C-alpha positions as CSV (number, residue, x, y, z in Angstrom):
1,X,-46.9,-36.6,-14.0
2,X,-45.0,-33.2,-14.2
3,X,-44.6,-33.3,-10.4
4,X,-43.4,-36.9,-10.5
5,X,-40.9,-36.0,-13.3
6,X,-39.6,-33.0,-11.3
7,X,-39.1,-35.1,-8.2
8,X,-37.4,-37.8,-10.3
9,X,-35.2,-35.2,-11.9
10,X,-34.1,-33.9,-8.5
11,X,-33.3,-37.4,-7.4
12,X,-31.3,-38.1,-10.5
13,X,-29.4,-34.8,-10.2
14,X,-28.7,-35.6,-6.5
15,X,-27.4,-39.1,-7.4
16,X,-25.3,-37.7,-10.2
17,X,-23.7,-35.1,-7.8
18,X,-23.0,-37.9,-5.4
19,X,-21.4,-39.9,-8.1
20,X,-19.3,-37.2,-9.6
21,X,-16.6,-37.0,-6.9
22,X,-13.8,-38.9,-8.7
23,X,-11.9,-38.1,-11.8
24,X,-10.8,-40.2,-14.7
25,X,-7.9,-39.2,-16.8
26,X,-8.6,-39.4,-20.5
27,X,-6.2,-40.1,-23.4
28,X,-4.8,-36.8,-24.6
29,X,-3.9,-35.5,-21.2
30,X,-7.2,-33.9,-20.3
31,X,-8.8,-34.9,-17.0
32,X,-12.6,-35.4,-17.2
33,X,-14.5,-35.1,-13.9
34,X,-15.9,-38.5,-13.2
35,X,-15.2,-39.8,-16.7
36,X,-15.1,-38.4,-20.2
37,X,-16.4,-39.4,-23.6
38,X,-17.6,-38.4,-27.0
39,X,-20.6,-40.0,-28.5
40,X,-23.1,-40.5,-31.2
41,X,-26.6,-39.7,-32.1
42,X,-29.4,-41.6,-33.8
43,X,-32.0,-39.9,-35.7
44,X,-35.6,-40.5,-35.9
45,X,-37.6,-38.3,-38.0
46,X,-40.5,-38.0,-40.3
47,X,-41.7,-37.0,-43.6
48,X,-42.5,-33.5,-44.4
49,X,-45.1,-33.1,-47.1
50,X,-45.4,-30.1,-49.2
51,X,-48.2,-27.7,-48.6
52,X,-51.4,-27.3,-50.6
53,X,-51.6,-24.1,-52.6
54,X,-54.9,-22.6,-53.4
55,X,-55.2,-19.7,-55.7
56,X,-56.2,-18.5,-59.1
57,X,-59.1,-16.0,-58.7
58,X,-61.3,-15.1,-61.6
59,X,-62.4,-11.7,-62.8
60,X,-65.6,-11.2,-64.6
61,X,-66.0,-10.2,-68.3
62,X,-63.8,-10.5,-71.3
63,X,-62.7,-13.8,-72.8
64,X,-60.9,-16.2,-70.5
65,X,-57.2,-16.0,-70.8
66,X,-55.1,-19.1,-70.2
67,X,-53.0,-19.1,-67.1
68,X,-49.4,-20.3,-67.4
69,X,-48.2,-23.2,-65.5
70,X,-46.5,-22.6,-62.2
71,X,-44.4,-24.9,-60.1
72,X,-42.3,-24.4,-57.1
73,X,-39.2,-26.3,-56.7
74,X,-37.3,-26.8,-53.6
75,X,-34.4,-28.7,-52.2
76,X,-34.0,-32.4,-51.8
77,X,-36.9,-34.1,-50.1
78,X,-40.2,-35.5,-50.8
79,X,-43.4,-33.7,-50.9
80,X,-44.7,-31.1,-53.2
81,X,-47.7,-28.9,-53.2
82,X,-51.0,-29.5,-54.7
83,X,-52.3,-26.7,-56.9
84,X,-55.9,-26.0,-57.7
85,X,-57.2,-24.6,-60.9
86,X,-58.7,-21.1,-61.0
87,X,-61.9,-20.3,-62.7
88,X,-61.7,-18.8,-66.2
89,X,-58.4,-20.3,-67.0
90,X,-56.2,-23.3,-66.5
91,X,-53.2,-23.4,-64.3
92,X,-50.8,-26.1,-63.4
93,X,-48.3,-26.2,-60.7
94,X,-47.1,-27.7,-57.5
95,X,-46.5,-31.2,-58.7
96,X,-43.8,-32.9,-56.7
97,X,-40.5,-33.4,-58.6
98,X,-38.9,-36.7,-58.6
99,X,-35.4,-37.9,-58.0
100,X,-35.2,-36.8,-54.4
101,X,-36.4,-33.3,-54.8
102,X,-39.5,-32.0,-53.2
103,X,-41.7,-29.1,-54.1
104,X,-40.7,-26.4,-51.8
105,X,-42.9,-23.6,-50.6
106,X,-46.3,-23.8,-52.1
107,X,-47.6,-24.1,-55.7
108,X,-49.5,-21.0,-56.7
109,X,-52.4,-21.5,-59.0
110,X,-52.0,-19.7,-62.2
111,X,-54.0,-17.7,-64.6
112,X,-57.3,-16.0,-63.9
113,X,-59.9,-14.7,-66.3
114,X,-59.4,-11.1,-66.9
115,X,-61.9,-8.5,-68.0
116,X,-60.5,-6.7,-71.0
117,X,-57.7,-4.6,-69.6
118,X,-58.3,-4.9,-65.9
119,X,-55.8,-6.5,-63.6
120,X,-56.6,-10.0,-62.4
121,X,-55.5,-11.0,-59.0
122,X,-53.9,-14.4,-58.7
123,X,-51.5,-16.0,-56.4
124,X,-52.1,-18.6,-53.9
125,X,-52.0,-19.0,-50.2
126,X,-50.0,-22.0,-49.0
127,X,-49.9,-23.4,-45.6
128,X,-46.8,-25.4,-45.0
129,X,-44.3,-26.8,-42.8
130,X,-45.0,-29.7,-40.6
131,X,-43.7,-29.6,-37.1
132,X,-41.7,-32.5,-36.0
133,X,-41.2,-33.1,-32.4
134,X,-38.4,-34.9,-30.8
135,X,-37.1,-36.0,-27.5
136,X,-34.0,-37.4,-25.8
137,X,-33.0,-38.9,-22.5
138,X,-31.8,-37.7,-19.1
139,X,-28.3,-38.1,-17.7
140,X,-27.1,-40.5,-15.1
141,X,-23.6,-41.4,-16.0
142,X,-21.1,-40.2,-18.5
143,X,-19.4,-42.2,-21.1
144,X,-15.8,-41.7,-22.0
145,X,-14.6,-41.2,-25.5
146,X,-11.2,-40.4,-26.7
147,X,-8.4,-41.6,-28.8
148,X,-5.5,-39.3,-28.5
149,X,-7.4,-36.2,-27.6
150,X,-9.6,-35.8,-24.6
151,X,-13.2,-35.3,-24.9
152,X,-14.3,-34.2,-21.4
153,X,-17.2,-35.7,-19.7
154,X,-18.0,-36.0,-16.0
155,X,-19.3,-39.0,-14.2
156,X,-22.8,-38.0,-15.3
157,X,-21.7,-38.6,-18.9
158,X,-20.8,-35.9,-21.3
159,X,-20.9,-35.5,-25.0
160,X,-21.7,-32.7,-27.4
161,X,-24.0,-33.4,-30.3
162,X,-25.5,-31.0,-32.7
163,X,-27.5,-31.4,-35.8
164,X,-28.7,-29.3,-38.5
165,X,-32.0,-28.1,-39.6
166,X,-32.8,-26.5,-42.8
167,X,-34.8,-23.7,-44.3
168,X,-36.9,-23.8,-47.4
169,X,-36.3,-21.2,-50.1
170,X,-38.4,-22.7,-52.8
171,X,-39.3,-20.1,-55.4
172,X,-42.3,-20.7,-57.6
173,X,-42.0,-19.3,-61.1
174,X,-45.0,-18.7,-63.3
175,X,-45.5,-19.1,-67.0
176,X,-47.5,-16.9,-69.4
177,X,-50.8,-16.0,-67.9
178,X,-53.5,-13.5,-68.8
179,X,-53.8,-11.3,-65.8
180,X,-52.6,-14.3,-63.9
181,X,-50.8,-14.1,-60.6
182,X,-47.6,-15.8,-60.0
183,X,-46.4,-15.8,-56.4
184,X,-42.9,-16.6,-55.4
185,X,-42.9,-18.3,-52.1
186,X,-40.0,-18.7,-49.9
187,X,-40.1,-21.9,-47.9
188,X,-40.0,-20.9,-44.3
189,X,-41.4,-21.7,-41.0
190,X,-44.7,-23.3,-41.8
191,X,-46.7,-20.1,-41.9
192,X,-48.9,-19.0,-44.8
193,X,-47.3,-17.6,-47.9
194,X,-49.3,-15.3,-50.2
195,X,-48.5,-15.2,-53.9
196,X,-47.8,-11.8,-55.4
197,X,-50.2,-9.9,-57.6
198,X,-50.3,-10.8,-61.3
199,X,-49.9,-8.8,-64.5
200,X,-52.6,-7.0,-66.5
201,X,-54.4,-8.5,-69.5
202,X,-55.8,-6.2,-72.1
203,X,-59.0,-7.1,-73.9
204,X,-58.7,-10.7,-73.0
205,X,-55.3,-11.1,-74.7
206,X,-52.8,-13.1,-72.9
207,X,-49.8,-11.3,-71.6
208,X,-46.8,-12.4,-69.6
209,X,-47.6,-12.3,-65.9
210,X,-44.7,-12.0,-63.5
211,X,-44.9,-12.7,-59.9
212,X,-45.3,-9.7,-57.8
213,X,-44.3,-9.5,-54.2
214,X,-42.5,-12.4,-52.6
215,X,-44.5,-14.3,-50.0
216,X,-42.9,-15.4,-46.9
217,X,-43.7,-18.4,-44.9
218,X,-44.8,-21.5,-46.7
219,X,-43.7,-25.0,-46.2
220,X,-40.0,-25.7,-45.9
221,X,-38.3,-27.2,-48.9
222,X,-36.1,-30.2,-48.3
223,X,-32.6,-30.5,-49.5
224,X,-32.2,-34.1,-48.4
225,X,-33.3,-36.1,-45.3
226,X,-36.1,-34.5,-43.4
227,X,-38.2,-34.9,-40.2
228,X,-41.9,-35.2,-40.1
229,X,-43.6,-35.9,-36.8
230,X,-41.1,-38.1,-34.9
231,X,-39.7,-39.9,-38.0
232,X,-36.8,-39.3,-40.3
233,X,-37.3,-39.7,-44.1
234,X,-34.9,-39.8,-47.0
235,X,-35.3,-37.5,-50.0
236,X,-37.6,-40.0,-51.7
237,X,-40.0,-40.1,-48.7
238,X,-38.8,-43.5,-47.4
239,X,-38.8,-43.8,-43.6
240,X,-35.4,-44.3,-42.2
241,X,-34.7,-45.7,-38.7
242,X,-31.1,-45.2,-37.8
243,X,-29.0,-48.3,-37.0
244,X,-25.4,-47.3,-36.9
245,X,-22.2,-47.0,-34.9
246,X,-20.0,-44.3,-33.4
247,X,-16.3,-44.0,-34.3
248,X,-13.7,-41.5,-33.2
249,X,-12.5,-40.6,-36.6
250,X,-10.8,-37.4,-35.6
251,X,-8.4,-39.4,-33.4
252,X,-7.6,-42.0,-36.0
253,X,-4.5,-42.1,-38.1
254,X,-6.3,-41.5,-41.4
255,X,-9.0,-39.1,-40.1
256,X,-11.2,-40.1,-43.0
257,X,-12.9,-43.2,-41.7
258,X,-10.7,-45.7,-43.4
259,X,-10.3,-48.6,-42.9
260,X,-13.1,-48.7,-40.3
261,X,-16.1,-47.6,-42.3
262,X,-15.9,-50.6,-44.7
263,X,-15.7,-52.9,-41.6
264,X,-18.7,-51.2,-39.9
265,X,-20.6,-51.5,-43.2
266,X,-20.3,-55.3,-43.0
267,X,-22.8,-55.2,-40.1
268,X,-25.4,-53.7,-42.4
269,X,-25.3,-50.4,-40.5
270,X,-27.2,-47.6,-42.4
271,X,-25.4,-44.7,-40.5
272,X,-22.2,-43.8,-38.8
273,X,-21.6,-41.0,-36.3
274,X,-18.3,-39.3,-37.0
275,X,-16.6,-37.8,-34.0
276,X,-14.9,-34.7,-35.1
277,X,-13.7,-31.4,-33.6
278,X,-12.8,-27.9,-34.7
279,X,-9.1,-28.7,-35.2
280,X,-10.1,-31.0,-38.1
281,X,-9.4,-29.8,-41.6
282,X,-12.2,-29.3,-44.2
283,X,-10.5,-31.7,-46.6
284,X,-10.4,-34.5,-44.0
285,X,-14.0,-33.9,-43.0
286,X,-15.1,-34.1,-46.6
287,X,-13.1,-37.3,-47.1
288,X,-14.8,-38.9,-44.1
289,X,-18.3,-37.9,-45.3
290,X,-17.6,-39.2,-48.8
291,X,-16.2,-42.5,-47.5
292,X,-19.3,-43.1,-45.3
293,X,-21.6,-42.4,-48.3
294,X,-19.5,-44.7,-50.5
295,X,-20.1,-47.4,-47.8
296,X,-23.9,-46.7,-48.2
297,X,-24.1,-45.2,-44.6
298,X,-25.6,-41.9,-43.7
299,X,-22.8,-39.7,-42.3
300,X,-23.5,-37.8,-39.1
301,X,-20.4,-35.7,-38.2
302,X,-20.4,-34.2,-34.7
303,X,-18.1,-31.7,-33.0
304,X,-17.0,-32.6,-29.5
305,X,-15.2,-29.4,-28.4
306,X,-18.1,-28.3,-26.1
307,X,-18.6,-31.6,-24.4
308,X,-20.0,-30.8,-20.9
309,X,-19.5,-27.1,-21.5
310,X,-22.3,-24.9,-22.9
311,X,-20.0,-21.9,-23.0
312,X,-18.1,-23.5,-25.9
313,X,-21.0,-24.1,-28.2
314,X,-20.3,-20.8,-30.0
315,X,-16.9,-22.2,-31.0
316,X,-18.5,-25.1,-32.7
317,X,-21.1,-22.9,-34.5
318,X,-18.2,-20.8,-35.8
319,X,-16.7,-23.9,-37.3
320,X,-19.9,-25.1,-38.9
321,X,-20.6,-21.8,-40.4
322,X,-17.2,-21.3,-42.0
323,X,-17.5,-20.9,-45.7
324,X,-15.4,-23.9,-46.5
325,X,-17.3,-26.2,-44.1
326,X,-20.7,-24.9,-45.4
327,X,-19.6,-25.6,-48.9
328,X,-18.9,-29.3,-47.9
329,X,-22.3,-29.6,-46.2
330,X,-24.1,-28.2,-49.2
331,X,-22.2,-30.6,-51.5
332,X,-23.4,-33.7,-49.6
333,X,-26.6,-32.2,-48.1
334,X,-28.9,-34.8,-49.7
335,X,-27.3,-37.6,-47.7
336,X,-26.1,-35.9,-44.5
337,X,-27.2,-35.3,-40.9
338,X,-25.3,-32.7,-38.8
339,X,-25.0,-33.3,-35.1
340,X,-24.3,-29.8,-33.8
341,X,-22.3,-30.6,-30.7
342,X,-21.5,-33.6,-28.6
343,X,-23.2,-33.6,-25.2
344,X,-23.0,-29.8,-24.8
345,X,-23.6,-28.7,-21.2
346,X,-23.2,-30.2,-17.8
347,X,-26.0,-31.1,-15.3
348,X,-26.6,-27.5,-14.2
349,X,-27.9,-26.2,-17.6
350,X,-31.5,-24.9,-17.2
351,X,-34.2,-25.3,-19.8
352,X,-34.1,-21.6,-20.5
353,X,-30.3,-21.6,-21.1
354,X,-30.6,-24.7,-23.3
355,X,-33.3,-23.2,-25.4
356,X,-31.6,-19.9,-25.8
357,X,-28.2,-21.5,-26.7
358,X,-29.7,-23.8,-29.3
359,X,-32.1,-21.2,-30.8
360,X,-29.1,-19.1,-31.5
361,X,-27.2,-22.0,-33.0
362,X,-30.1,-23.0,-35.2
363,X,-30.6,-19.5,-36.4
364,X,-26.9,-19.1,-37.3
365,X,-26.6,-22.4,-39.1
366,X,-29.8,-22.0,-41.1
367,X,-28.8,-18.4,-42.0
368,X,-25.4,-19.8,-43.3
369,X,-27.3,-22.1,-45.7
370,X,-27.2,-25.4,-43.7
371,X,-30.6,-27.1,-44.2
372,X,-29.9,-30.7,-43.3
373,X,-31.5,-32.2,-40.3
374,X,-29.8,-30.9,-37.2
375,X,-29.2,-33.3,-34.4
376,X,-29.3,-31.8,-30.9
377,X,-27.8,-33.8,-27.9
378,X,-29.2,-33.4,-24.4
379,X,-27.3,-31.5,-21.7
380,X,-25.8,-33.2,-18.7
381,X,-23.3,-35.0,-21.0
382,X,-26.1,-36.0,-23.4
383,X,-28.2,-37.8,-20.8
384,X,-30.9,-35.3,-19.8
385,X,-33.9,-36.6,-21.7
386,X,-36.4,-34.7,-19.5
387,X,-34.9,-31.4,-20.8
388,X,-35.2,-32.6,-24.4
389,X,-38.8,-33.5,-23.8
390,X,-39.6,-30.1,-22.3
391,X,-37.6,-27.9,-24.7
392,X,-37.8,-29.9,-27.9
393,X,-41.3,-28.8,-29.1
394,X,-40.3,-25.1,-28.7
395,X,-37.0,-25.6,-30.6
396,X,-38.8,-27.3,-33.4
397,X,-41.2,-24.4,-33.7
398,X,-38.3,-21.9,-33.7
399,X,-36.4,-23.8,-36.4
400,X,-37.6,-22.3,-39.8
401,X,-37.1,-25.7,-41.3
402,X,-38.8,-27.7,-38.6
403,X,-36.0,-30.3,-39.2
404,X,-34.5,-31.3,-35.9
405,X,-33.7,-34.6,-34.2
406,X,-33.0,-34.9,-30.5
407,X,-30.4,-37.3,-29.2
408,X,-30.1,-38.8,-25.8
409,X,-27.0,-40.7,-24.6
410,X,-28.2,-43.4,-22.3
411,X,-25.3,-43.9,-19.9
412,X,-27.6,-44.9,-17.2
413,X,-27.4,-47.3,-14.3
414,X,-30.6,-49.1,-15.4
415,X,-30.0,-52.8,-15.0
416,X,-33.7,-53.8,-15.5
417,X,-34.5,-51.4,-18.3
418,X,-37.2,-49.6,-16.3
419,X,-36.0,-46.2,-17.0
420,X,-35.3,-46.7,-20.7
421,X,-38.7,-48.2,-21.2
422,X,-40.5,-45.4,-19.4
423,X,-38.6,-42.6,-21.0
424,X,-39.0,-43.9,-24.6
425,X,-42.7,-44.3,-24.0
426,X,-43.0,-40.7,-22.7
427,X,-41.0,-39.4,-25.7
428,X,-43.1,-41.3,-28.2
429,X,-46.3,-39.9,-26.5
430,X,-44.9,-36.4,-27.2
431,X,-44.3,-37.2,-30.8
432,X,-40.7,-36.0,-30.5
433,X,-38.1,-37.2,-33.1
434,X,-35.6,-39.0,-30.9
435,X,-32.5,-41.1,-31.4
436,X,-30.3,-42.7,-28.9
437,X,-27.0,-41.3,-30.0
438,X,-24.8,-43.2,-27.6
439,X,-25.1,-46.2,-25.2
440,X,-23.0,-49.1,-24.1
441,X,-23.3,-52.1,-21.8
442,X,-22.9,-49.9,-18.7
443,X,-22.6,-46.3,-17.4
444,X,-19.3,-44.4,-17.3
445,X,-19.6,-43.8,-13.7
446,X,-19.1,-47.1,-11.9
447,X,-18.4,-49.0,-15.1
448,X,-19.4,-52.6,-14.7
449,X,-21.1,-51.9,-11.3
450,X,-23.6,-49.7,-13.1
451,X,-25.1,-51.9,-15.8
452,X,-27.4,-50.7,-18.5
453,X,-30.1,-53.0,-20.0
454,X,-29.0,-52.5,-23.6
455,X,-31.0,-55.5,-24.9
456,X,-34.1,-53.9,-23.5
457,X,-33.2,-50.7,-25.4
458,X,-32.8,-52.7,-28.6
459,X,-36.2,-54.3,-28.2
460,X,-38.1,-51.2,-27.2
461,X,-36.4,-49.1,-29.9
462,X,-37.4,-51.6,-32.5
463,X,-41.0,-51.6,-31.4
464,X,-41.1,-47.8,-31.3
465,X,-39.0,-47.2,-34.4
466,X,-36.3,-45.3,-32.5
467,X,-32.9,-45.0,-34.0
468,X,-29.7,-45.8,-32.1
469,X,-25.9,-45.9,-32.4
470,X,-23.7,-47.6,-29.8
471,X,-20.5,-46.2,-28.5
472,X,-18.1,-47.1,-30.0
473,X,-16.6,-49.3,-32.8
474,X,-13.2,-49.5,-31.3
475,X,-10.9,-48.7,-34.1
476,X,-9.8,-46.0,-31.8
477,X,-9.7,-47.3,-28.3
478,X,-11.8,-45.9,-25.4
479,X,-10.0,-44.8,-22.2
480,X,-13.0,-44.9,-20.0
481,X,-13.6,-48.2,-18.2
482,X,-10.6,-49.5,-20.2
483,X,-9.8,-52.0,-17.4
484,X,-13.4,-52.8,-16.4
485,X,-15.5,-54.0,-19.4
486,X,-14.4,-51.4,-22.0
487,X,-16.8,-49.8,-24.4
488,X,-15.0,-51.0,-27.5
489,X,-17.3,-53.1,-29.6
490,X,-14.4,-54.7,-31.4
491,X,-10.9,-55.8,-30.4
492,X,-9.2,-54.4,-33.4
493,X,-11.7,-52.2,-35.4
494,X,-12.7,-55.1,-37.8
495,X,-15.9,-56.9,-38.3
496,X,-14.2,-60.2,-37.4
497,X,-13.0,-58.6,-34.1
498,X,-16.5,-58.0,-32.8
499,X,-16.7,-59.1,-29.2
500,X,-19.0,-59.4,-26.2
501,X,-21.8,-56.8,-26.0
502,X,-20.6,-55.3,-29.3
503,X,-21.1,-58.6,-31.1
504,X,-24.6,-58.9,-29.7
505,X,-25.6,-55.3,-30.6
506,X,-24.1,-55.6,-34.1
507,X,-24.9,-59.2,-35.1
508,X,-26.4,-61.8,-32.8
509,X,-29.2,-60.2,-30.9
510,X,-32.7,-60.5,-32.5
511,X,-32.8,-56.7,-32.6
512,X,-29.2,-56.2,-33.7
513,X,-28.0,-53.9,-36.4
514,X,-27.6,-56.8,-38.8
515,X,-31.2,-58.1,-38.2
516,X,-33.0,-54.7,-38.2
517,X,-31.1,-52.2,-40.2
518,X,-32.4,-51.1,-43.5
519,X,-30.6,-48.9,-46.0
520,X,-32.9,-46.7,-48.0
521,X,-33.0,-46.9,-51.8
522,X,-31.7,-43.4,-52.1
523,X,-28.6,-44.2,-50.1
524,X,-27.9,-47.3,-52.2
525,X,-28.7,-46.0,-55.6
526,X,-28.7,-42.2,-55.3
527,X,-32.1,-42.1,-57.0
528,X,-35.8,-42.4,-56.2
529,X,-36.5,-44.3,-59.4
């Protein structure tokens, strides 16, 4: 299979090189080789459960002292740790908190029985962090996206997409315990976290035990949506399969999603991918995020400065980690996905280069305090699903939050749906969290002469619970293939203006947005109750 995939990959690259001889001029004055575009990402994910804490050792002698209760609280998400009671004393801890918060780290079991004056050792060891895997799709043809500013993508299809992951930092605090041990655990990368040593009890009299050393590792805490296995879950633990739309908000007059988000919401979409770039103001970005949430859609902002160019990824990370941008992300982190960069990298990006670039990006964004799911687009203008399949597991392991989604942009010449069926099946078998962040009725290169079996995608994605977001709504017009079956789903950015393939994908197909989208209770009510 690996040899077959390698040969297939070489053939695809050869065909892409052959196709990328022409140029298309994009709105905004920038010329994209073989076509340009900005795109979207669909997230699939999974639930991350809290880890189970074991702890509470007992010391012989003396009268049993009562261990204080101990719980670890983390960020938004579901889960929580299960704590066991120690002999000689009772402890509580690790119960999941409600309202969209999960127990971060691990619950340390509390008090132990101390022998008059001797120190009792407590603490707990938690194993945590589930690893989610995710995949995306290879590249055959670029898709053009613009609307005033050019978003470069060659004929293979380009788009930068980037998502965020998150790290745990759940600290468990203990109560009053006789010789009990309270460990503070920092949610991290799924290792084991050991609770610190407890205090000393004299003659069986209960004293205040304070957590000793801080354990590292533990299960990541969730601040909002999170990935478990190949699925995405909301903070209450409800599985979410993305059914949304892309829109080039940065190139619109309002730059805040109005009036288009309210029109997109009429389809029943549960998500919207917000095309943005580093020239956008923090205030406008926040307004767009808030407007999407008000329309009960999960906002997924994406920067498109590095479309087709891996060397510019650092510019996008600098923007994401600015203090004002981080503050916005934290404000809305319980309802937000972050697509790191749109279609970063052309068809020459190696697996090693892709891994290195995104490991660095993930580290910087997590260190800055961004703990939402991070969405990572494939290289080769979003289309290289094989590279996502080969590098995805390693990137998930490297992310301290294990909270990544991989996004493929299926601008493929695949009229019979053979490739989309095969690639989704392979990605599912790898248990990788995948979304199709962009697709349309045909590829960018060749336009109508390179049709894509989008109805097959809708059917296979529904069966496999894969999220998707078509490109694009059409409030801001596409320049690619403008004279040859344009990508615009609508004629004028309104629900009433849905047309052609856009009407099918949004409303009339048996697997359309309107017929398959489900908004989670947390997005509609803001609560798990």
